[in-house]
C-alpha positions as CSV (number, residue, x, y, z in Angstrom):
1,M,20.6,-14.1,-1.5
2,T,15.8,-14.2,-0.7
3,R,14.7,-17.1,-2.3
4,W,10.6,-16.5,-3.3
5,E,7.6,-18.4,-3.9
6,Y,4.7,-17.0,-5.8
7,L,1.2,-17.2,-5.8
8,T,-1.8,-16.4,-8.3
9,A,-5.3,-15.5,-8.2
10,E,-8.0,-14.6,-9.5
11,I,-10.5,-12.0,-8.9
12,E,-14.2,-13.4,-10.2
13,N,-17.0,-11.3,-9.1
14,D,-15.6,-9.2,-6.4
15,M,-14.3,-12.4,-5.3
16,L,-10.5,-13.4,-4.9
17,V,-10.5,-17.1,-6.0
18,V,-7.0,-18.5,-4.6
19,E,-4.8,-21.4,-7.1
20,G,-8.6,-22.3,-8.3
21,E,-9.8,-23.2,-4.5
22,H,-10.4,-20.6,-1.9
23,R,-12.9,-17.9,-2.4
24,Q,-13.4,-15.2,-0.1
25,S,-14.6,-11.3,-0.5
26,L,-11.8,-9.6,-2.3
27,R,-11.2,-7.5,1.0
28,G,-11.3,-9.8,3.3
29,G,-8.6,-12.4,1.1
30,M,-6.6,-9.7,0.3
31,N,-5.9,-8.9,4.0
32,Y,-5.5,-12.4,4.9
33,L,-2.9,-12.8,3.0
34,G,-1.4,-10.1,4.1
35,S,-1.5,-11.7,7.0
36,Q,0.7,-14.8,5.6
37,G,2.7,-12.4,4.4
38,W,2.4,-12.5,1.0
39,E,3.5,-9.4,-0.9
40,L,1.0,-8.5,-4.1
41,V,3.9,-7.1,-6.9
42,S,1.4,-7.7,-10.2
43,H,-1.5,-8.5,-11.8
44,I,-2.6,-8.9,-15.7
45,D,-5.6,-7.3,-17.1
46,R,-7.6,-11.1,-19.0
47,I,-8.7,-9.2,-22.6
48,R,-11.4,-10.6,-25.1
49,L,-12.6,-8.9,-27.4
50,G,-11.2,-6.3,-26.5
51,H,-13.3,-6.1,-22.7
52,T,-11.3,-6.7,-19.9
53,T,-13.5,-10.3,-18.4
54,G,-11.2,-10.6,-15.2
55,H,-7.9,-9.8,-13.4
56,T,-5.2,-12.3,-12.3
57,L,-3.2,-11.6,-9.1
58,I,0.5,-12.5,-8.2
59,F,1.6,-13.0,-4.8
60,K,5.5,-13.5,-3.8
61,R,7.0,-14.4,-0.2
62,P,10.2,-14.8,1.3
63,T,10.3,-19.3,1.5
64,E,11.4,-20.3,4.8
65,S,14.2,-22.2,4.5
């Protein structure tokens, strides 16, 4: 049975912020994560007072073990 690990990232001002630490351009960050085996599986819109204020992206990849 395949085991998965998960990673979250935020989109802030057209930048991808991975787990609150690493900032890259959105395209560069997505390409980097893809090259590391991460697959985008879902996203969550952050909504405040009826307006979208940001996005959380959820990635997964098979674990090494």
